[in-house]
ROZA-5219 format. One line per field, with one value per residue: residue in one letter; x, z, y of N, C-alpha, C, CB in turn. Coordinates in Angstrom, 1 decimal. Glycine has a CB too. Example, Ala and Ser with C-alpha at 12.3 -4.5 7.8 and 13.67 -1.06 7.14 Angstrom:
# residues 2
residuo	c(a;s);
nu	c(13.2;12.8);
nw	c(7.8;7.1);
nv	c(-5.7;-2.2);
cau	c(12.3;13.7);
caw	c(7.8;7.1);
cav	c(-4.5;-1.1);
cu	c(13.2;12.9);
cw	c(7.8;7.9);
cv	c(-3.3;0.0);
cbu	c(11.3;14.1);
cbw	c(9.0;5.7);
cbv	c(-4.5;-0.6);
# end
This chain:
# residues 178
residuo	c(m;e;f;e;k;l;i;r;e;r;r;s;i;r;a;y;k;n;e;a;v;d;k;k;i;i;e;e;i;i;e;a;a;q;q;a;p;s;w;k;n;s;q;t;g;r;y;y;v;v;m;s;d;d;k;v;k;y;v;r;e;n;c;l;p;e;f;n;r;r;n;t;a;n;a;p;v;y;i;i;t;a;f;e;k;g;i;a;g;f;d;n;d;k;n;a;v;n;e;l;g;d;k;w;g;a;y;d;l;g;l;q;n;e;n;m;i;l;k;a;r;e;l;g;l;d;t;l;i;m;g;i;r;n;e;k;a;l;r;e;e;l;g;i;p;d;s;q;e;i;a;a;v;i;s;l;g;y;r;n;i;d;p;d;a;p;a;r;k;s;i;d;e;i;v;k;y;f);
nu	c(99.4;101.5;100.7;102.7;104.9;103.7;103.2;105.8;106.9;105.4;105.7;106.0;105.7;107.5;108.0;106.7;105.7;104.6;101.9;98.7;96.0;93.7;90.1;88.6;90.5;90.9;88.4;88.4;90.4;89.2;87.0;88.3;89.0;86.5;86.0;87.1;86.8;84.3;83.0;80.2;79.5;79.2;80.4;81.6;83.5;84.5;85.3;87.0;87.8;90.3;91.1;91.0;92.9;92.8;91.7;93.5;95.8;94.8;94.5;97.1;98.5;97.1;96.3;98.2;101.3;104.5;106.6;105.2;104.0;106.2;106.9;104.8;104.7;104.2;102.1;99.1;96.6;94.7;93.4;91.1;90.5;87.9;85.6;82.3;81.2;80.3;79.1;80.4;81.5;79.5;76.2;72.7;71.5;73.3;75.3;78.6;80.1;82.4;85.5;86.8;85.1;84.6;87.0;86.9;85.8;88.0;89.7;88.5;88.5;91.3;91.8;90.5;91.9;94.4;93.7;93.2;95.7;97.3;96.0;96.3;99.1;99.2;98.2;100.1;100.5;101.3;101.5;101.2;100.6;99.2;99.0;99.2;97.6;95.4;92.6;90.3;90.4;90.2;87.6;86.0;86.6;86.0;83.5;83.1;81.2;80.6;79.9;81.6;84.8;87.9;90.6;93.0;95.1;95.7;98.2;98.2;99.6;102.0;105.1;108.2;110.6;112.5;112.5;114.5;113.6;112.4;113.9;112.5;111.1;112.2;110.4;110.6;110.8;108.3;106.3;104.6;104.3;102.0);
nw	c(129.1;127.6;127.5;127.8;128.8;131.2;132.7;133.1;134.6;137.0;140.4;143.6;146.2;148.9;150.3;150.8;149.7;151.9;151.0;150.1;148.5;146.0;146.3;143.9;142.2;143.4;143.1;140.3;140.0;141.3;139.7;137.4;138.4;138.5;135.9;135.3;134.3;135.7;137.4;135.8;135.5;138.1;139.9;142.6;144.1;146.8;148.2;150.7;151.5;153.1;154.3;155.9;158.4;161.0;160.7;158.9;160.5;162.5;161.0;160.2;162.6;164.1;162.4;160.8;160.4;162.0;160.0;157.7;158.7;158.8;156.0;154.9;156.0;155.3;153.6;152.4;152.0;152.5;150.9;151.5;150.3;149.4;148.9;148.2;149.6;148.4;145.9;143.3;141.4;142.2;141.8;141.3;143.4;145.4;145.4;145.0;141.8;140.9;142.1;143.1;144.2;146.4;145.7;143.2;143.6;144.9;142.8;140.9;142.3;142.4;139.7;139.5;141.4;140.1;137.9;139.3;140.5;138.3;137.1;139.0;138.8;136.2;136.7;138.1;140.7;143.3;144.7;147.4;147.9;150.5;152.3;154.8;157.6;160.2;160.4;162.1;163.5;161.3;160.3;162.5;162.9;160.4;159.8;158.2;156.8;157.9;155.6;153.7;152.3;153.4;151.4;150.9;152.1;150.6;150.1;149.0;147.2;146.6;145.2;147.0;146.4;143.8;143.0;141.7;139.1;140.1;139.5;137.1;136.4;133.6;130.5;129.6;132.1;133.1;131.3;129.5;126.4;124.3);
nv	c(-13.9;-16.2;-19.7;-21.8;-20.4;-19.5;-21.9;-22.6;-20.6;-20.6;-21.2;-22.8;-20.7;-19.5;-17.1;-14.1;-10.7;-8.1;-7.2;-6.2;-8.0;-7.3;-7.8;-8.2;-9.3;-11.7;-12.8;-13.1;-15.0;-17.2;-17.5;-18.5;-21.0;-22.2;-22.8;-25.2;-28.7;-30.9;-33.8;-34.9;-32.2;-31.3;-29.5;-29.3;-28.0;-25.9;-22.7;-21.0;-17.9;-16.3;-13.2;-11.0;-9.3;-10.3;-12.9;-14.0;-14.1;-15.8;-18.3;-18.7;-19.0;-20.9;-23.0;-24.0;-25.9;-25.2;-24.9;-24.1;-21.8;-20.1;-20.2;-18.8;-16.3;-13.5;-13.7;-12.4;-13.6;-16.5;-19.3;-21.7;-24.8;-27.0;-29.8;-30.8;-33.8;-37.1;-36.7;-36.2;-38.9;-40.5;-42.1;-41.2;-42.3;-42.2;-44.1;-45.3;-45.2;-46.4;-47.8;-45.5;-43.6;-41.0;-39.9;-38.9;-36.4;-35.1;-35.3;-33.6;-31.2;-30.8;-30.2;-27.8;-26.3;-26.2;-24.6;-22.3;-21.6;-21.2;-19.1;-17.1;-16.8;-15.8;-13.3;-12.1;-12.9;-15.3;-18.7;-21.1;-24.4;-26.1;-29.1;-30.1;-29.3;-28.0;-29.4;-29.5;-27.0;-25.2;-25.9;-25.1;-22.4;-21.2;-22.2;-24.5;-27.0;-30.5;-31.9;-31.4;-32.0;-31.0;-30.0;-28.5;-25.7;-22.8;-20.4;-17.0;-14.4;-11.8;-12.6;-12.6;-13.6;-15.3;-18.3;-21.0;-23.3;-26.5;-29.7;-31.9;-35.1;-37.1;-37.6;-40.3;-41.6;-41.4;-42.2;-44.7;-46.2;-47.8);
cau	c(100.6;101.5;100.5;104.0;105.6;103.0;103.4;107.2;107.1;104.7;106.5;105.5;106.4;107.7;108.3;105.7;105.7;103.5;101.1;97.3;95.5;92.3;89.1;88.2;91.5;90.7;87.2;88.8;91.1;88.2;86.2;89.1;88.9;85.2;86.0;87.7;85.8;84.0;82.1;78.8;79.4;78.7;81.0;81.5;84.5;84.1;86.5;86.9;88.9;90.7;91.9;91.0;94.1;92.6;91.5;94.8;96.6;94.3;94.8;98.6;99.0;96.4;95.9;99.4;102.5;105.5;107.3;104.3;103.8;107.3;106.8;103.7;104.7;103.6;101.0;97.9;95.4;94.7;92.2;90.9;89.7;87.1;84.6;81.1;81.4;79.2;78.4;81.3;81.8;78.3;75.0;71.7;71.1;74.5;76.2;79.8;80.0;83.6;86.3;87.3;84.1;84.8;88.3;86.5;85.6;89.3;90.3;87.9;89.1;92.7;91.8;90.1;93.0;95.4;93.3;93.3;97.1;97.8;95.4;97.0;100.4;99.0;97.8;101.3;100.5;101.9;100.8;101.8;99.5;99.6;98.1;99.3;96.8;94.6;91.3;89.3;90.5;89.7;86.2;85.4;86.8;85.4;82.2;83.1;80.4;81.2;79.5;82.7;86.2;88.9;91.8;94.2;95.2;96.6;98.5;98.2;100.2;103.1;106.4;109.3;111.7;112.3;113.2;114.8;112.7;112.9;114.1;111.4;111.5;112.1;109.3;110.9;110.6;106.9;105.3;104.7;103.6;101.6);
caw	c(129.1;126.8;128.4;128.0;129.7;132.4;133.4;133.4;135.6;138.2;141.5;145.0;146.8;150.3;150.8;150.2;150.1;152.7;150.1;150.0;147.2;145.8;146.3;142.5;141.6;144.0;142.4;139.0;140.2;141.6;138.4;136.6;139.0;138.2;134.5;135.2;134.2;136.9;137.2;135.4;135.8;139.5;140.5;144.0;144.8;147.6;148.6;151.9;151.3;154.4;153.9;157.0;159.2;162.2;160.3;158.4;161.7;163.2;160.2;160.2;163.9;164.6;161.5;160.0;161.2;162.1;158.8;156.8;159.2;158.3;154.6;154.4;157.0;154.9;152.7;152.8;151.7;152.4;150.3;151.9;149.2;149.9;148.0;148.7;149.5;148.0;144.7;142.2;141.5;142.7;141.0;141.9;144.7;146.3;145.3;144.2;140.5;140.8;143.3;143.5;145.0;146.7;145.2;142.1;144.1;145.1;141.4;140.3;143.0;142.0;138.4;139.8;142.1;139.1;137.2;140.2;140.7;137.0;136.9;140.0;138.2;135.1;137.2;138.8;142.1;143.5;145.7;148.0;148.3;151.8;152.7;156.3;158.3;161.3;159.9;163.1;163.7;160.1;160.3;163.6;162.7;159.2;159.6;157.1;157.3;157.7;154.3;152.8;152.6;153.2;150.7;151.0;152.3;149.5;150.3;147.8;147.4;145.6;145.6;147.4;145.9;142.5;143.1;140.5;138.8;140.5;138.5;136.7;135.8;132.1;129.9;129.6;133.4;133.6;130.3;128.8;125.2;123.8);
cav	c(-14.6;-17.5;-20.8;-22.5;-19.5;-19.5;-23.1;-22.7;-19.5;-20.9;-21.8;-22.8;-19.5;-19.6;-15.8;-13.1;-9.3;-7.7;-6.4;-6.7;-8.5;-6.8;-8.8;-8.4;-10.2;-13.0;-13.3;-13.5;-16.3;-18.3;-17.7;-19.4;-22.3;-22.7;-23.3;-26.6;-29.7;-31.7;-35.0;-34.5;-30.8;-31.2;-28.3;-29.5;-27.3;-24.8;-21.9;-20.1;-16.9;-15.6;-12.1;-10.0;-9.4;-11.2;-14.3;-14.5;-14.4;-17.0;-19.4;-18.9;-19.4;-22.1;-24.0;-24.4;-26.2;-24.1;-24.6;-23.3;-20.4;-19.4;-20.1;-17.9;-15.2;-12.2;-13.9;-11.6;-14.3;-18.0;-19.9;-23.1;-25.5;-28.2;-30.2;-31.5;-35.2;-37.9;-36.2;-36.6;-40.3;-41.2;-42.0;-40.4;-43.0;-42.0;-45.2;-45.0;-45.9;-47.3;-47.9;-44.3;-42.9;-39.5;-39.4;-38.0;-35.0;-34.6;-35.1;-32.4;-30.0;-30.6;-29.5;-26.4;-25.6;-25.9;-23.4;-21.2;-21.2;-20.7;-17.7;-16.3;-16.5;-14.9;-12.0;-11.6;-13.4;-16.7;-19.5;-22.3;-25.3;-26.8;-30.2;-30.3;-28.3;-28.4;-29.5;-29.1;-25.5;-24.6;-26.1;-24.3;-20.9;-20.8;-22.7;-25.4;-28.1;-31.9;-32.5;-31.0;-32.5;-30.0;-30.6;-27.7;-24.3;-22.2;-19.0;-16.2;-13.1;-11.3;-13.2;-11.8;-14.4;-15.9;-19.5;-21.7;-24.4;-27.8;-30.7;-32.7;-36.4;-37.2;-38.3;-41.7;-42.1;-41.4;-42.6;-46.0;-46.2;-49.1);
cu	c(100.5;101.5;101.9;104.8;105.0;103.3;104.9;107.6;106.5;105.6;105.6;106.3;106.4;108.2;107.5;106.0;104.5;102.7;99.7;97.0;94.0;91.3;88.6;89.2;91.3;89.4;87.6;89.6;90.2;87.3;87.0;89.0;87.6;85.1;86.5;86.5;85.5;83.0;80.7;78.5;78.8;79.2;80.9;82.6;83.9;85.4;86.1;88.1;89.1;91.6;91.8;92.2;93.9;92.4;92.8;95.7;96.2;94.7;96.3;99.0;98.3;96.1;97.0;100.5;103.5;106.2;106.4;103.9;104.9;107.2;105.8;103.6;104.0;102.5;99.7;96.6;95.7;93.4;92.1;90.0;89.1;86.2;83.5;81.3;80.1;78.5;79.2;81.7;80.6;77.1;73.9;71.2;72.3;75.3;77.4;79.8;81.3;84.4;86.8;86.4;84.4;86.2;88.0;86.3;87.0;90.0;89.8;88.4;90.5;92.7;91.4;91.2;94.1;95.0;93.5;94.8;97.7;97.2;96.1;98.4;100.3;98.8;99.0;101.3;101.0;101.2;101.7;100.7;100.0;98.6;98.1;98.7;95.9;93.1;90.2;89.3;89.9;88.2;85.5;85.5;86.0;84.0;82.1;82.3;81.1;80.8;80.6;84.0;87.2;90.1;93.0;94.0;96.2;96.9;98.5;98.7;101.3;104.4;107.4;110.7;111.5;113.1;113.5;113.8;113.2;113.0;112.8;111.9;111.4;110.8;109.4;110.6;109.1;105.8;105.6;103.8;103.2;101.1);
cw	c(128.3;127.8;128.7;129.0;131.1;133.3;133.8;134.5;137.0;139.2;142.8;145.7;148.3;150.9;150.0;150.6;151.0;152.0;149.9;148.6;147.1;145.7;144.8;141.9;142.2;143.3;141.0;139.0;140.5;140.4;137.5;137.1;138.6;136.7;134.3;135.0;135.5;136.5;137.0;135.7;137.2;140.3;142.0;144.8;145.6;148.1;149.7;151.8;152.6;154.0;154.9;157.9;160.3;161.8;159.7;159.5;162.4;162.4;160.3;161.5;164.5;163.7;160.6;160.9;161.1;160.8;157.8;157.4;158.7;156.8;154.1;155.3;156.6;153.9;153.2;152.7;151.9;151.8;150.7;150.9;149.8;148.7;148.7;148.5;149.0;146.8;143.5;142.4;142.0;141.8;141.8;143.2;145.7;146.4;144.4;142.9;140.2;142.1;143.9;144.4;145.2;146.1;143.9;142.5;144.4;143.7;140.8;141.0;142.6;140.6;138.7;140.5;141.1;138.3;138.0;140.3;139.4;136.8;137.8;139.4;137.1;135.5;138.1;140.3;142.1;144.6;146.3;148.4;149.5;152.1;154.1;157.0;159.4;160.9;160.9;163.4;162.5;160.1;161.4;163.3;161.5;158.9;158.5;157.6;157.1;156.4;153.3;153.3;152.3;152.5;151.0;151.6;151.3;149.9;149.0;148.1;146.3;146.1;146.0;147.1;144.5;142.5;141.7;140.3;139.4;139.4;138.3;136.2;134.3;131.7;129.9;131.0;133.8;132.6;129.7;127.5;124.8;122.4);
cv	c(-15.9;-18.7;-21.5;-21.7;-19.5;-20.7;-23.2;-21.7;-19.8;-21.6;-21.9;-21.8;-19.6;-18.3;-14.8;-11.7;-9.1;-6.7;-7.0;-7.1;-8.0;-8.0;-9.1;-9.4;-11.6;-13.6;-13.8;-14.8;-17.4;-18.5;-18.6;-20.8;-23.0;-23.2;-24.7;-27.6;-30.4;-32.8;-34.6;-33.1;-30.5;-30.0;-28.3;-28.7;-26.1;-24.0;-21.0;-19.2;-16.2;-14.5;-10.9;-10.3;-10.4;-12.6;-14.9;-14.9;-15.7;-18.3;-19.7;-19.5;-20.7;-23.2;-24.6;-24.9;-25.1;-23.8;-23.8;-22.0;-19.6;-19.1;-19.1;-16.7;-13.9;-12.4;-13.2;-12.4;-15.8;-18.4;-21.3;-23.7;-26.7;-28.6;-30.9;-33.0;-35.9;-37.5;-36.7;-38.0;-41.1;-41.1;-41.3;-41.0;-43.0;-43.3;-44.9;-45.8;-46.6;-47.2;-46.6;-43.5;-41.4;-39.0;-38.7;-36.6;-34.3;-34.4;-33.8;-31.1;-29.8;-29.9;-28.1;-25.7;-25.3;-24.7;-22.2;-20.7;-20.7;-19.3;-16.7;-15.8;-15.5;-13.5;-11.4;-12.0;-14.9;-17.4;-20.6;-23.2;-26.1;-27.8;-30.5;-29.1;-28.8;-28.3;-29.0;-27.6;-24.8;-24.7;-25.2;-22.9;-20.4;-21.3;-23.7;-26.7;-29.5;-32.5;-32.2;-31.6;-31.4;-30.6;-29.8;-26.3;-23.8;-20.7;-18.3;-14.9;-12.8;-11.9;-12.2;-12.5;-14.9;-17.2;-20.2;-22.8;-25.7;-28.7;-31.5;-34.0;-36.3;-37.9;-39.8;-42.3;-42.2;-41.9;-43.9;-45.9;-47.6;-49.1);
cbu	c(101.1;102.8;99.6;104.8;105.7;101.4;103.0;108.1;106.6;103.4;107.8;105.6;105.8;108.6;109.9;104.3;105.7;104.0;101.8;96.3;95.6;92.3;87.9;88.2;92.9;90.4;86.1;89.8;92.1;87.4;85.9;90.6;89.0;84.2;86.8;88.5;86.2;83.4;82.2;77.8;78.5;78.9;80.2;81.6;85.5;83.3;86.9;86.9;88.5;91.4;91.4;89.7;94.5;91.4;90.3;95.5;96.6;92.8;94.4;99.3;98.8;95.1;94.9;99.8;103.0;106.5;107.8;103.0;103.8;108.6;106.4;102.4;106.1;104.7;100.7;97.8;94.9;94.9;92.2;90.3;90.6;86.3;85.2;79.8;81.7;78.2;78.3;82.5;82.9;77.9;74.5;70.5;70.7;74.0;75.5;81.1;79.8;84.5;87.4;87.7;84.1;84.8;89.2;85.3;84.9;90.1;89.9;86.3;88.9;93.3;90.7;88.8;93.6;95.5;91.8;92.8;97.9;97.5;93.9;97.3;101.1;97.8;96.6;101.3;99.1;103.4;99.6;102.8;99.2;99.8;98.4;100.8;95.9;94.8;90.9;89.6;91.9;90.2;85.8;86.1;88.3;86.3;81.2;84.6;79.1;80.6;78.2;82.8;86.5;89.3;91.5;94.9;95.6;95.9;99.9;96.7;100.8;103.1;106.9;109.2;112.1;112.8;112.5;116.2;112.4;112.0;115.3;110.4;110.6;113.4;109.0;112.3;111.3;106.5;105.4;104.3;104.3;100.5);
cbw	c(130.6;125.9;127.8;126.7;129.2;132.2;132.7;132.2;135.1;138.0;141.7;145.7;146.3;150.7;150.7;150.5;148.8;154.1;148.7;150.5;147.0;144.6;147.1;141.8;142.0;145.5;142.4;138.3;141.3;142.8;137.7;136.5;140.5;138.4;133.7;136.5;133.1;138.0;138.5;136.1;134.7;140.3;140.0;144.4;143.8;148.8;147.4;153.2;150.1;155.4;152.6;157.8;159.7;163.0;159.2;157.5;162.7;163.3;158.7;160.0;164.9;165.2;160.5;159.1;160.7;163.1;158.2;156.5;160.8;158.6;154.0;154.4;157.4;154.2;152.5;152.0;150.3;153.9;148.8;153.4;148.0;151.2;146.9;148.1;150.9;149.1;144.7;142.1;142.4;144.1;140.6;141.0;144.4;147.7;144.6;145.0;139.4;139.5;143.1;142.3;146.4;148.2;144.9;141.4;145.4;145.9;140.5;140.4;144.5;141.8;137.5;140.8;143.2;138.2;136.8;141.6;141.3;135.9;137.1;141.3;137.8;134.3;138.0;138.8;142.7;143.7;145.0;149.2;147.1;152.9;151.9;156.7;157.2;162.6;159.4;164.4;164.0;158.8;160.6;165.0;162.6;158.0;159.5;156.7;156.6;158.8;153.9;152.6;151.7;154.6;149.2;149.7;153.9;148.1;151.1;147.3;148.8;145.5;144.4;148.9;146.9;141.4;144.0;140.5;137.3;141.6;138.8;135.7;136.3;131.6;128.4;129.2;134.4;133.9;129.2;129.7;124.0;124.7);
cbv	c(-14.8;-17.5;-21.8;-22.7;-18.0;-19.4;-24.3;-22.5;-18.2;-21.6;-21.1;-24.2;-18.2;-20.7;-15.5;-13.5;-8.4;-7.2;-6.2;-5.6;-10.0;-5.9;-8.3;-7.1;-9.7;-12.9;-12.3;-12.4;-16.1;-17.9;-16.4;-18.9;-22.2;-21.6;-22.3;-27.0;-30.8;-30.8;-35.9;-35.4;-30.1;-32.5;-27.1;-30.9;-26.8;-25.3;-21.1;-21.0;-15.9;-16.6;-11.5;-10.0;-8.1;-10.7;-14.4;-13.4;-13.2;-16.9;-19.2;-17.6;-18.3;-21.6;-23.5;-23.3;-27.6;-24.5;-25.9;-24.1;-20.5;-20.1;-21.5;-18.6;-14.9;-11.4;-15.4;-10.4;-14.0;-18.6;-19.7;-23.2;-25.7;-27.8;-31.2;-31.0;-35.8;-38.0;-34.7;-35.6;-40.5;-40.7;-43.4;-40.3;-44.4;-41.6;-46.5;-45.4;-44.8;-46.8;-48.8;-43.4;-43.5;-39.3;-40.6;-38.6;-35.0;-35.6;-36.3;-32.4;-30.3;-32.0;-30.2;-26.4;-26.5;-27.1;-23.5;-21.5;-22.3;-21.6;-17.7;-17.0;-17.8;-15.4;-12.0;-10.1;-13.4;-16.6;-20.2;-21.9;-26.3;-25.8;-31.4;-30.6;-27.5;-27.5;-30.9;-29.8;-25.1;-25.2;-27.6;-24.6;-20.6;-21.1;-21.6;-25.8;-28.1;-32.7;-31.9;-29.5;-33.8;-29.3;-30.6;-27.6;-24.0;-22.3;-18.9;-16.1;-13.0;-9.8;-14.1;-11.5;-15.6;-14.9;-20.5;-22.3;-24.5;-28.4;-31.7;-32.0;-37.5;-37.9;-37.8;-42.0;-41.2;-40.0;-41.5;-47.2;-45.5;-49.7);
# end
């Protein structure tokens, strides 16, 4: 798919078909995420793929607020994204190299997540990135260690709606030239 078309077709989907996603497709999507640049090639992103019926139900019912339970009611997959803390943005002695510190890990993970959601769209799937989630329940159920910062829960599946594109700010509103 042409890149311009891809970025214009991608949407945050809030209604999914009740249709399974093949594990090989998920691996292809995560491999695309791995191609994103990262601080000193540290590759601190981590992915927890929830696709068994019982785990999907657990995450939906125990880790998401009501509005996101509804938004992802038929989503067959959740991908929890996290990053290893204290690596990106730090020197070898674990000192932050600037005021951002661990925010570099979040930045890198954001780049990886963008690759992931665009690859999903290229393969005919869609996503919804959710930042409001029950961190404690996710950690306990999926064994996510405290050394990792959980960033998002991303639903993955086949869209059951075709929403219009939301309005975007103009270039003049967001750019300053010097």
